[in-house]
C-alpha positions as CSV (number, residue, x, y, z in Angstrom):
1,M,3.4,-4.2,-18.3
2,V,-0.2,-6.1,-16.9
3,S,-3.7,-5.7,-19.1
4,R,-7.0,-6.8,-17.2
5,D,-7.1,-9.2,-19.7
6,E,-4.7,-11.4,-18.3
7,N,-6.8,-11.8,-14.7
8,K,-4.2,-10.3,-12.9
9,F,-4.4,-8.0,-9.6
10,V,-1.0,-5.8,-9.0
11,I,-0.3,-5.5,-5.4
12,W,2.4,-3.2,-4.2
13,P,3.8,-3.5,-0.8
14,L,2.7,0.2,0.4
15,Y,-0.6,-1.4,0.3
16,F,0.2,-3.0,3.7
17,D,2.9,-0.1,5.1
18,S,2.4,1.0,8.7
19,S,4.4,4.0,8.2
20,L,2.2,5.3,5.6
21,S,-1.7,7.0,5.7
22,R,-4.2,6.0,3.7
23,L,-3.6,9.2,1.5
24,K,0.3,7.9,1.0
25,G,-1.4,4.5,-0.7
26,R,-2.1,2.4,2.4
27,K,-5.2,0.1,1.6
28,V,-5.4,-1.9,4.9
29,P,-6.2,-1.1,8.4
30,K,-3.3,0.1,11.0
31,K,-4.0,-2.7,13.0
32,F,-3.3,-5.1,9.8
33,S,-0.2,-3.2,8.4
34,V,3.3,-3.7,9.3
35,E,6.6,-1.9,9.6
36,K,8.3,-1.8,6.2
37,P,6.6,-4.9,4.2
38,L,8.8,-6.5,2.3
39,L,7.8,-8.1,-1.4
40,E,9.0,-12.0,-0.4
41,D,6.4,-12.1,2.9
42,I,3.9,-10.2,0.6
43,A,4.5,-13.1,-2.0
44,K,4.5,-15.7,0.9
45,A,1.4,-14.9,1.9
46,A,-0.5,-14.7,-1.2
47,K,0.7,-18.2,-2.0
48,S,-0.5,-19.7,0.9
49,L,-3.8,-18.2,-0.2
50,G,-3.7,-20.0,-3.4
51,L,-3.6,-16.8,-5.3
52,N,-0.3,-17.9,-7.7
53,P,1.8,-14.8,-7.1
54,V,4.7,-13.5,-9.2
55,M,7.0,-11.3,-8.3
56,E,8.7,-8.1,-10.1
57,K,11.4,-6.4,-8.2
58,D,12.4,-3.7,-10.6
59,M,8.8,-1.9,-10.4
60,A,7.9,1.6,-8.6
61,H,4.7,2.4,-8.0
62,P,3.7,5.5,-10.2
63,S,3.2,7.6,-7.1
64,R,6.7,6.5,-5.9
65,T,8.9,6.4,-9.4
66,W,11.9,7.0,-7.3
67,K,11.3,3.8,-4.8
68,K,11.4,0.8,-6.6
69,E,10.2,-1.6,-4.4
70,G,8.5,-4.1,-6.8
71,R,5.3,-5.6,-7.0
72,I,3.3,-8.6,-6.7
73,L,1.1,-10.1,-9.5
74,V,-1.9,-12.5,-8.1
75,D,-4.9,-14.0,-9.7
76,T,-8.1,-12.9,-9.4
77,K,-9.7,-15.8,-8.3
78,G,-13.0,-14.1,-9.3
79,I,-12.9,-11.8,-6.3
80,K,-12.7,-8.3,-5.5
81,K,-9.0,-6.8,-5.3
82,S,-10.0,-4.8,-2.1
83,K,-11.0,-8.5,-0.8
84,V,-7.8,-10.2,-1.9
85,I,-5.7,-7.5,0.4
86,S,-7.4,-8.0,3.3
87,Q,-6.6,-11.9,3.0
88,I,-2.9,-11.4,2.5
89,A,-2.9,-8.3,5.3
90,S,-4.3,-11.2,7.3
91,R,-1.6,-13.5,6.7
92,L,1.2,-10.7,7.1
């Protein structure tokens, strides 16, 4: 489990899923979302931004415990999480 002291943000694939509403967990506008976002693609986008992504494949979002889609841990780089999510979305 990641703590706030580790200077990492947790990025879940559902943040970018075009089939989900904002209420269900999507964090980016529809025009920047993708259908069935893959963990590997998110990691590539984060790597291209220099965020040192770490994939954790056997993790499930707390609101979707039945679906182990995995998550990505990225460096905070001193910017807001919403900015990091937007930057990753623009590269997907």
